[in-house]
N, C-alpha and C positions, 0 to 999 in steps of 0.2 A: 482498512479493508480495500480489496481491489475494486477499481472502478470499472464497470462493465460498459463497453462501447459497442456500437453496432457491428455489422458483419465483419468477420476477420478476413483480412487479406494478407497473404504471406508472399512478399516479393523480396528477393535478394538483390543488392546492388553492390558495386565495387566499393571496397573499403578505401576511404580517402583520408589522408593525414592533413590536418590543418596546420600548416607550417609554411614559412616563407621559402622562396626559391633557394635551393642549395642547402637547406637544412636537412639533417638526418631524420629519417622517418622514425616516429615513436612507435614502439611495438604495441600491438593490440593486446588488451588484457585477456587473460584466460577466463572465460565465463560462459554460462548457458542461460538461455531464455526459455521460460515455460509459457506456453500459450495454447489456446484452444482453437482447433481447426474446425470451422463450421461446414456442415453439409446439409442436404435437404431435410434429413430426418434426425438431425442431432449434431453431435460434435465428438471429437477425440482430442487427447492432449498430445502436443508435439513439443520437441526440444530443438532449439536453434542455437548454433554456435554463435557467440557474441561477436566474434571477429570475422569469420569467413562466410557466415550466413547459411552454412549447410544445416540441414534439418533431418529429423527422423521422428517417426511415430513412437511415443512412449506408451500409449494405450492403443489397442487394436483399431485400425481403420474400420469404418462402418461397412457392413455387408449390404448388398442392394436392398434387402427387405428389412434390415435391422433398424429399430428405433431406440437410440441410446444417446444420452447427453453426458459427456465427461467434461467437467468445468471446475473453476475455482481451485486451481492447483497451487501448491506452495512447497518450496524446498525446505528440508530439514536444515539445521544450521551448518552441518558439514557437507551438504550437497549429496548425501548418499541415498536419501529416500524422498519420495514425493507423496504428499497427501492430496486427495482431490475428492470431489463430490460426483457420484454417478446416479443418474436418473434413468430409469427404464419405465416401460408402461405399467409395471406392477410394483416397483419399489424405488426407494431412494436411500443411499447410504454413503458414508465416508469410507474411502479405501486408501491404502498406502501401497506403493510399488517401488521397487529399487530403481535407481537412476538409469540402469540399463534396460528397464522394461520387464525384468524378471521378478518373481516372487510377489505376485499380486495377492493381496489379502484384504478382506473386508474387516473394518474395525467396529463400526456401529451402524445400525439401521434406524430409519425413522420409526419403524414399527416397534423396535425394542425401547425407544425413548418415550413413547406415549405414556406408559404407566408411571414413569419417573417424572414426567412433566406435569401430570395431574390434570391435563386439559388437552383440548384438540390442538394438534400441531400439523403443519403441512409442508414445511420446507427446512432443509439444513443449510447452514451458512458455510463459507470457506473456513477451513481449519487453520489455526495459528499454532505453529510448533513452539514448544518450550525451548529455551536455549540449549538444554542438554539433550534434546532430541527424544525425550522419553514420553512426552505427553502432548496431546492435542487439545486445543481450546476452540469451542464453536458455540453458536447460538441456534435456536430453533424458532421458527415463526409460525404464528397462527393463521387460520384461513381468513380472518376478518380484514377489512380495509385493504383489499388487494394483496394481503400477505405481508404488510410492511410493519406489523407489530411483533416485536420479539417477546416470546413467552419465557425465555430462560437462557442462562449461560451455563454451559456444561464443560467438563473436562473428562478425558479418557486416555488411558495409556495407549501408546502406539502398538503395544502387544495385546490390546483389547481388554486389559485389566483396569480395575478401579474406576469404572464409570460413575460419575457423581455430578450433582447439580451444585453450582457455586452461587447462583443468584436466581430468584424467581420473581417474575413481574408482579408487583402488587396490583390488586384489582383496581385501585384508583388511578394507575398509570396506564395510559393508552398510546404511548409513543414508542420510539425506536431506540433500541440498544445498538451502539455503534463503536467502532474503533477499539477493539479489545486487544490486549497485549500482555504478555508475561513479563514479570520482573526478572532481572538477570539471575537471581538466585532461585527462581521458580517457586517462591513462597507467596507471591501476591499477583493479582491480576488487576489491571486498570481497565475501565470501560467508561463510555459516555452514555448518558440518557438524553436524547434529543426530543424536546417538546415542540411540536410543530404548531405555531400560532395560527396557521391557515387551515389546519385540520386535514391536510392531505398528505401524500406520500412522495411528492416530487422532490428531487434534489435541490431545486432552486427555491423551495418554500423557506420562509424565515424560521429559524430555530432558536430557542433558548436551551441551554445545555447544562447538565451537571457532570462533573468529572468525579468518579468514584473509584475506590480501590477495595477489593475484597481479598481476604487472606485465604489460602488453601493449605490445609483442609478445614480450618476452623470456621470459615465463612463469616468472619467479622467484617462488617461493612464500614467504610470510612469515606466521608465526603471531603474531597480535596479542594474543589473549586466549583463555582457557579458563574457562568458568563454567557454571552450571546454567541451562538454558532461556534462552539468549541470543535476543533477539527484535528484529526491525526495525532492524538497524544501518544508519546513514546517515552520510554524510560531512558534515563541517562545510563551510560555503561556501568556506573557504580551503584545504580538503583536509588540514589539519594534525591533525584529530581525527575520531574516529568515536564517535557516541553510540549506545547500545543499551540494551535492558531486560534484566534478569537476575532469576532466581529466581521466575519466574511460576507455578511450581507451588505457591508459598506466598503471597507478596505481591511484586508487581513493583517493582523499583527501577530508577533510571537510573544508568548508568555511562558513562564516557568512556575510550577507548583512544587511543593516540598512535602511529600507524604509523611516524612519522619519528623515534621515540625517546622513551622515558619510560614509566613504569609506568601501567597502567590503574587507575582508581579509581572508586568509587561516589560519586555526587553527591547522591543522596537516600537516606534511611535509614528508610523506613517499616517498622513492625514488624507481623508477621502476627497476633500475639496481640491487637493493639489495633485493627486496621483490617480484617482479613480480606483478601479478594482485591483486587488492585490493577489494574494494566494488563492488558488482554487480550492474547492471543497475537499479534494483528495490530497491536500497537504504536501506540497513539494519542499520539505525540509527534513533534516535528519541529524542526529548526533554523529559527529565525525569519528568518534573513537579516540580523539586526542583531548583528553581532559574534559573540560566543560564547553568545548567548541561545538557549535551547531552550524551546519551548512544550509543555506537557503537561497531562494531567488528573489530579486528585487521586485516590488509590486509593479504590476502592469500599469502603464501610463506614466511611469516615472522617467521614461526615456532611456531606461537601462534594463529592459526585460531580457537582454541577451547575456547577462552576467550571472555567475555564481559568486556568492559572498559567504563569509563565515562571521560568526559573532560569538563572543565570549559570554556565556550565560551568567557569569558572576559580575563582570565589569561593564558589559554592554559594548565593549570595543569591537568594531567590525572592520573587515578588510575585503577587498575584491580578490577573488581567486583566479578566475578565468573569464574570458568573454568570447562568445560565439561571433565570428566575423559575419558581416553583412555583405553579400556580393553587390557592389554598386554603392551609390550614395546612401548615407545613413538613413535618410528619410524615405528611401524607396521600399523599405520593408520593416515590419514590426514583429518582434519576437516576444513570446511569453513562455516561461518555464512551466510545463504542464505536469511533469512527473519526475521525481527523484527516486530512482529504483533501488540503488544499492551503493553503499560505500564500503570499501575494503576495510578489513578489521584494523589496519594500521592508519586509516584515514588518508591514504595517498592517492586512491583512485575513486572517482565518483562517476556513476553511470546515470544519465538523465536524458529526458526528452524535452525538446522545445517545439513550439508551434510557430511556424513562420507564415505570416500573412503578407505576401508581396502584393504591391499595388498592381492591379490589372491581371493578376493570376490567382490560381486557386491556393487555398491554405494547405500547407504541407507540414507533416511531422518529421522531425529529424532527431536522430539519436546520436549521442556523443559519449565518449569516455574522457574524463578530465584527469590528467596526471598533475596533481596539485603542486608537488614540489618542483616539477619541471615547468609548470605553467604552460602545458601543452594540451591540445585537444586532438582526439582521434574521431573522425566521422565513422560511425558504425553502420552496418547494413540497415536498410529501412525497416522499421519495426512493424510487426503485426499489430492490428488495431485492438485485439483483445489480448493484452499481456497480463499474465497472472503473477509472475515472479521472476526475478533475476538472481542468479548465483554467481559470485566471483570466487574462483578457486585461488 
């Protein structure tokens, strides 16, 4: 799921190429960033060019007296359509719109879901597209406990057909459904159930988690793994494995589970006493698309928060891919990888953000595109603070 940060600021800066003097400039990848533009009475969705920073409104800008919030946008796999949540004073619904802003249509409303949910619901979540672009996956939340309890997991066709419930919260369960994702063949859905030992809803509370898979449409439920603080589970390209982070209350490590049979196992073994905190709760790792390779950032505190690595999920062999340069002495600034937005389908380009904490100056967020085979980095325009999704063409 997308992590929501405070007020969105959209500032374009000059594209810089990270290369030595006299080296040829690496071309900027073709891509688009979806984000929400905040205003006094709500927000609308904008699209920014990944390279030159130019932007345009995807949904209409707010009129002076209008109260509307468009948020939680996501690209379809081919970049042709965008799904988002719209809230007005009277309604809440999931919409889809073509990438050029035309052909806006409403897919499902909160009111239409209430009979199917069988209980009170108050909020819709960000919709996740199926790989074939045919279906949207989303959750609904109830009004209790500040709206952090998910009441069910639903799917609906992007053409508004086939609305169905895949999972319903048992009455005995009072915690959060999180990190839902379609399998590559669109036959199964993974999701995590987070049990908050502190009894609250804050992101920094301690969680124990179950990783479950449900089939669609038969709704057969399978428990794949149980661990502490499971984060960001994602299917491998062939659908045979699921990668996820664990133990993020101490230091995050990577693990792999096998829904088709086989025991889950950890593939990294970072130690909290030596490196401190590692991955963040929004899981900066992803399958690269090259076999069983996973791209990830080294744990914060290891002295190498500036690098991207890859690891083979079968053998555990890892290698450094690229390193973000530090202007000045190495000890003058600290970097941590905070988001890994998108990897190209062939695994050659990675778009990611790092947070730079320079001594004596404010913390800043920087965005890069890494050209893996060339071992080059391109500095991209400064990112908005509320980024919903990135598409690489």
